[in-house]
C-alpha positions in Angstrom: 0.0 14.3 1.3 -2.6 16.5 3.2 -2.5 19.1 0.4 1.2 20.2 0.9 1.8 18.8 -2.5 -1.4 19.7 -4.5 0.2 22.1 -6.7 2.9 20.0 -8.0 0.6 16.6 -8.2 -2.1 14.2 -6.6 -0.7 11.1 -5.1 -2.3 8.7 -2.6 0.3 6.5 -1.1 -0.7 5.4 2.7 1.9 2.8 3.2 4.6 5.6 2.4 3.0 7.9 4.9 2.5 5.5 7.5 6.3 4.9 7.2 7.0 8.3 7.8 4.7 8.1 10.6 6.6 5.6 12.4 9.8 7.3 11.8 8.4 10.5 13.4 6.7 8.7 16.1 10.5 7.2 17.2 12.7 9.9 15.6 10.7 12.9 15.8 13.0 15.0 13.1 16.4 13.6 13.6 17.1 12.7 10.1 19.2 9.5 11.5 16.1 7.6 11.7 14.8 8.4 8.5 18.0 7.3 7.0 18.4 4.1 8.7 15.0 3.1 7.3 16.1 3.8 3.9 19.3 1.8 4.5 17.3 -1.2 5.9 14.7 -0.7 3.2 17.7 -1.2 0.8 19.3 -4.2 2.3 15.8 -5.8 2.6 14.8 -5.6 -1.0 18.8 -6.7 -1.9 18.1 -9.8 0.2 14.4 -10.5 -1.3 16.2 -10.3 -4.9 18.7 -12.7 -4.0 16.1 -15.0 -2.4 14.7 -15.4 -6.1 17.5 -17.6 -6.7 18.9 -18.5 -3.2 16.8 -21.6 -2.8 16.6 -23.3 -6.5 17.0 -26.9 -6.8 19.9 -26.4 -9.4 23.2 -25.3 -7.5 24.4 -23.0 -10.7 21.0 -21.1 -10.0 21.9 -20.6 -6.2 25.1 -19.3 -7.3 23.2 -16.6 -8.7 22.0 -15.3 -5.3 25.0 -13.7 -4.1 26.0 -12.2 -7.6 22.4 -10.7 -7.9 22.6 -9.1 -4.4 26.1 -7.5 -4.9 25.1 -6.3 -7.9 22.1 -4.5 -6.7 23.7 -3.2 -3.8 26.3 -1.3 -5.9 24.2 -0.3 -8.7 24.4 3.4 -8.8 20.9 4.4 -8.7 20.7 4.0 -4.9 22.6 7.1 -4.6 19.8 9.0 -5.9 16.8 7.1 -3.9 18.4 6.2 -0.3 19.6 9.9 0.7 16.1 11.2 0.1 13.0 9.8 2.4 10.2 10.7 0.1 12.0 8.6 -2.6 11.4 5.3 -0.6 8.2 4.9 -2.3 9.5 3.3 -5.1 12.1 1.0 -2.4 8.7 0.1 -0.5 6.8 -0.9 -3.7 10.2 -3.0 -5.0 10.2 -5.0 -1.4 6.4 -6.4 -1.7 6.7 -6.7 -5.3 9.6 -9.2 -4.6 7.9 -10.6 -1.7 5.1 -11.4 -4.0 7.0 -13.0 -6.3 8.8 -15.3 -3.5 5.1 -16.1 -2.1 4.2 -17.8 -5.2 6.5 -20.7 -4.1 4.3 -21.4 -1.4 1.9 -24.8 -1.0 -1.9 -24.3 -0.9 -4.0 -21.4 -0.5 -0.9 -19.5 1.0 0.9 -19.4 -2.5 -2.4 -17.5 -3.9 -3.2 -15.1 -1.0 -0.1 -13.9 0.1 1.1 -13.0 -3.4 -2.2 -11.2 -3.5 -1.7 -9.3 -0.1 1.7 -8.1 -0.9 0.4 -6.8 -4.3 -1.7 -4.7 -2.4 1.0 -3.6 -0.2 3.4 -2.9 -3.2 0.5 -0.5 -5.0 0.0 1.4 -1.2 3.5 2.0 -1.1 3.6 3.8 -5.0 1.4 3.3 -7.9 4.1 1.1 -9.6 3.2 -1.9 -7.8 0.2 -2.5 -10.2 2.5 -4.3 -12.5 3.0 -6.8 -9.7 0.0 -9.4 -11.2 2.1 -9.6 -14.7 5.3 -10.1 -12.8 3.6 -13.3 -10.6 2.1 -14.8 -13.8 5.4 -14.4 -15.8 7.5 -15.8 -12.7 5.4 -18.9 -12.2 6.0 -19.8 -15.7 9.8 -19.0 -15.6 10.1 -21.4 -12.3 7.7 -23.9 -13.6 10.5 -26.7 -13.7 13.0 -24.8 -11.7 11.3 -25.8 -8.6 10.4 -29.1 -6.8 7.0 -27.9 -5.8 3.9 -30.0 -7.2 1.9 -26.8 -7.8 4.5 -25.4 -9.7 5.1 -28.3 -12.2 3.1 -29.7 -15.2 0.2 -28.8 -17.2 -1.6 -26.7 -14.5 1.1 -24.3 -14.3 -0.4 -21.8 -16.6 -3.7 -22.2 -14.7 -1.9 -21.4 -11.5 -0.5 -18.5 -12.8 -3.5 -17.1 -14.1 -5.1 -17.9 -10.6 -2.3 -15.9 -8.7 -2.4 -12.8 -11.0 -5.9 -12.7 -11.3 -6.6 -12.8 -7.3 -3.9 -10.1 -6.9 -5.9 -8.0 -9.3 -9.0 -8.6 -7.3 -7.1 -7.8 -4.1 -5.6 -4.7 -5.3 -8.9 -3.0 -7.0 -10.4 -1.6 -4.2 -7.7 0.1 -3.2 -7.1 1.8 -6.5 -10.9 2.9 -6.2 -10.1 4.2 -3.1 -7.4 6.1 -4.7 -9.3 7.5 -7.4 -12.1 8.7 -5.1 -9.3 10.5 -2.8 -7.2 12.3 -5.5 -10.1 12.8 -7.5 -9.3 11.0 -10.7 -6.2 9.1 -12.0 -4.0 11.6 -10.2 -0.4 12.0 -11.0 1.5 15.0 -12.6 -0.9 15.0 -15.8 -4.3 13.7 -16.8 -4.3 10.4 -18.4 -5.0 9.8 -21.9 -4.2 7.1 -24.7 -2.2 10.1 -26.3 -0.5 11.4 -23.1 0.7 7.7 -22.5 2.2 7.2 -25.5 3.9 10.5 -25.4 5.2 9.7 -22.2 6.4 6.4 -23.1 8.5 7.8 -26.0 9.8 10.6 -23.8 11.0 8.5 -21.0 12.3 5.5 -22.7 15.8 7.0 -22.9 15.8 8.0 -19.4 14.9 4.5 -18.1 17.5 3.0 -20.5 19.9 5.4 -19.1 19.4 5.0 -15.3 19.4 1.3 -15.6 22.4 0.4 -18.0 24.5 3.9 -18.3 23.8 6.1 -15.2 26.7 7.8 -15.4 29.8 8.3 -17.9 32.0 5.6 -17.2 34.8 6.4 -19.5 34.9 10.0 -19.1 34.7 11.8 -22.3 36.2 9.0 -24.4 32.8 7.3 -25.6 29.6 9.3 -26.2 26.9 8.2 -23.5 24.1 7.2 -25.9 26.6 4.5 -27.9 27.8 3.4 -24.7 24.4 2.6 -23.5 23.7 0.7 -26.8 26.8 -1.2 -26.6 26.1 -2.4 -22.9 22.6 -3.4 -23.9 23.8 -5.1 -27.0 26.3 -6.7 -25.2 23.8 -8.0 -22.4 21.1 -9.0 -25.4 23.7 -11.4 -27.3 24.8 -13.0 -24.0 20.9 -13.8 -23.3 20.2 -15.2 -26.8 23.5 -17.3 -26.8 22.7 -18.7 -23.5 19.4 -19.4 -23.7 19.6 -21.2 -27.2 20.0 -24.7 -25.4 18.6 -23.8 -22.2 14.8 -23.8 -21.3 15.3 -22.7 -17.9 17.4 -19.6 -19.0 14.8 -18.6 -21.8 12.0 -18.7 -19.1 14.0 -16.5 -16.7 15.4 -14.0 -19.5 11.6 -13.7 -21.0 10.4 -13.3 -17.4 12.6 -10.4 -16.9 12.6 -8.9 -20.3 8.6 -8.1 -19.7 9.6 -7.0 -15.9 11.4 -4.3 -17.6 9.0 -3.4 -20.1 6.2 -3.6 -17.7 8.3 -1.0 -15.4 8.8 1.2 -18.3 5.1 1.2 -19.4 3.9 1.8 -16.0 6.2 4.8 -15.6 4.5 6.3 -19.0 1.1 6.9 -17.1 3.3 9.5 -14.9 3.8 13.1 -16.2 7.4 13.2 -15.4 10.3 10.7 -15.3 13.2 11.0 -12.6 16.6 9.0 -12.5 15.5 7.0 -9.6 12.7 5.4 -11.4 15.0 2.8 -12.7 15.0 1.2 -9.4 12.5 -1.0 -10.9 14.2 -1.7 -14.3 17.5 -2.2 -12.5 15.9 -5.3 -10.8 15.6 -7.5 -14.0 18.8 -6.0 -15.2 20.2 -7.3 -12.1 18.9 -11.0 -12.5 20.0 -11.2 -15.9 23.3 -10.2 -14.9 23.6 -12.8 -12.4 22.3 -15.6 -14.6 24.6 -14.6 -17.4 27.7 -14.3 -15.0 27.2 -17.6 -13.8 26.6 -19.3 -16.7 29.4 -17.6 -18.6 31.8 -18.7 -15.8 30.4 -22.6 -15.9 31.0 -22.9 -19.3 34.5 -21.0 -19.5 35.8 -23.7 -16.8 33.8 -26.5 -18.7 31.4 -27.5 -16.4 28.7 -28.6 -19.4 25.8 -26.7 -20.0 24.5 -23.6 -18.2 21.7 -24.1 -16.2 18.5 -26.3 -16.5 18.4 -29.9 -17.6 21.5 -29.6 -19.7 23.5 -29.2 -16.1 21.8 -32.3 -14.7 22.9 -34.6 -17.7 26.1 -36.3 -17.2 26.3 -36.9 -20.7 25.9 -33.5 -22.0 29.2 -32.4 -24.0 31.6 -30.1 -22.7 31.7 -26.4 -24.6 34.8 -26.8 -27.1 37.8 -24.4 -26.6 36.5 -21.7 -28.7 33.1 -21.2 -26.8 35.1 -21.8 -23.6 37.1 -18.6 -24.5 34.2 -16.6 -25.8 32.6 -17.4 -22.5 35.6 -16.3 -20.6 35.4 -13.1 -22.3 32.2 -12.6 -21.9 32.2 -13.2 -18.0 35.5 -10.7 -17.6 33.0 -8.1 -19.6 30.4 -8.3 -17.3 32.8 -8.4 -14.1 34.2 -5.0 -15.9 30.7 -3.5 -16.3 30.0 -4.2 -12.4 33.7 -2.7 -11.6 32.4 0.3 -13.6 29.0 0.2 -11.4 30.7 -0.2 -8.1 33.4 2.3 -8.1 30.5 5.3 -7.9 29.6 3.7 -4.6 30.2 5.7 -1.3 32.8 3.6 0.1 35.1 3.9 -3.1 34.0 7.5 -4.2 33.3 10.7 -2.3 30.0 12.4 -3.5 30.1 16.0 -2.5 26.3 16.7 -3.0 24.8 15.3 -0.4 27.0 16.9 2.4 26.7 19.9 0.6 22.6 19.6 1.0 22.9 18.8 4.4 25.3 21.7 5.7 23.1 24.3 3.8 20.1 22.5 5.1 21.6 23.0 8.9 22.0 26.6 8.3 19.0 27.3 6.7 16.8 25.8 9.3 18.7 27.4 12.4 18.2 30.8 10.3 14.6 30.0 10.0 13.8 29.1 13.6 16.1 32.1 14.9 13.7 34.4 12.8 10.2 32.9 13.8 11.4 33.1 17.3 11.6 36.8 17.0 8.5 37.4 14.7 5.0 38.3 16.0 1.9 37.8 14.0 1.4 40.0 11.1 5.2 40.0 10.3 6.7 39.3 6.9 10.4 38.3 6.8 12.8 36.6 4.1 15.0 33.5 4.8 17.9 33.2 2.1 19.7 29.9 1.5 16.9 27.6 1.0 18.9 24.0 0.0 16.9 23.3 -3.0 19.2 20.8 -4.5 23.1 20.7 -5.1 24.8 21.6 -8.3 25.0 19.0 -10.8 28.5 17.3 -10.6 29.9 16.1 -14.2 30.7 12.3 -14.1 28.4 11.3 -11.2 25.6 9.1 -11.0 23.8 11.7 -8.8 21.2 13.8 -11.0 19.1 15.5 -8.5 20.5 16.0 -4.9 17.6 17.2 -3.4 16.8 19.5 -0.3 13.6 21.3 0.6 11.0 23.4 -0.9 8.4 25.5 -0.1 6.0 22.6 0.7 8.6 20.9 3.1 9.3 24.0 4.5 5.5 24.6 5.4 5.1 21.3 6.8 8.3 21.9 9.2 6.7 25.1 10.6 3.0 23.2 10.9 4.8 20.3 12.8 7.2 22.7 15.1 5.1 25.3 15.7 1.2 24.2 15.7 0.5 27.1 18.0 1.7 29.7 15.3 -0.1 30.5 12.0 2.9 30.4 9.5 2.8 30.6 6.0 5.8 29.9 4.0 6.3 30.6 -0.1 8.4 31.3 -2.7 8.0 35.3 -3.2 6.4 35.7 -6.6 3.6 38.1 -8.2 0.2 37.7 -6.5 1.4 36.2 -3.1 -1.1 38.0 -0.4 0.3 40.0 2.3 0.6 38.4 5.6 -3.0 38.8 7.6 -2.7 40.0 10.9 -2.9 36.9 12.6 -0.1 35.0 10.4 3.6 35.3 10.0 4.5 35.1 6.3 8.0 33.7 5.5 9.7 34.4 1.7 11.9 32.0 0.6 14.8 32.4 -1.6 17.1 29.9 -2.8 20.2 32.2 -3.5 22.5 33.1 -0.6 21.7 36.5 1.6 23.3 39.3 -0.2 
């Protein structure tokens, strides 16, 4: 980030910065263009998540595609990701991770080379992409009999999974070497050590659970949030066990999604911080499990025999008894109720004032900033009040951090708009050097002008 963010952490994400460069080339500083890119990334990610099921030979699995797309689009985590352009790093990584999984279905060398290239691109968007090789191996195994591709079937499945994952590691390794040279080590917010990773893993696990399963209080003050989270996790886990007992395809899908969740949790343990939008990488396996469970429960409830896999193709397979059908109907109703709780936070149904609040304050702040810079001379120092750092936390909303601007973003803004002038922007704090004779010093205050 050219040093603008170095007091907060050390990162190297060339694909993310390339996306900003393209946005700037087209839109300059018009925020509409950046938001448009973020919305398009969300739609592409949802489409790719649906494609994981859309072309399956089993029509029951294909029915999961629409459920997965809708559930993913309406998950509340996006209210923390999409409105803030820097957070698109997670979405860029996710898009290429999903593309890598889909590319494993291709025949011949393309089925080996393209997943490796997409793994590299995922890592170049954000370091989270490093888990892609693990997901490739798990997904190839999950679809061993679910797709009618000769290279995906039979005894060679394990070998193909290892070759695909291995080539992906080889392809991404040079990038991580370059990254280590650029940031001078592991980077991130903290120095990485085994003890640090273990501490971080234990510290962030509750946050990953909350962001994935219970991102805001669905039931007001009636239910303690951690109890609701455990209840949702137990509800989903019981469904996974019940439907996977007699269905090998579901067992493999569930195993792959479980591994995906823990891999995403593990990679974030290398970070020195945890943010609500990190759950973007755990809601995808949750989305896929939700889709599989919903369709499986509905099939059993209406008496269509087995859920998926070979049982669903076997005309002689016995239909579920009335008790099992009733339990499946109740389970399906519970999943639909869970989706409604998630979806009711979406913008079409709920007004969230945090982002309009930040936008309005940003407009006022930048107008004041531009006006004072226009009047300032070299050597001047002035204070600009009302920095839109963030919006106040609203109870009962999935928006945890409605971020606006900080000192480094103001510095980038003035460098872009006033390249001919030497301007320094900083928070007022002890030890801040006075303005040099050839520069303008801007002191930033979050509070409103007295």
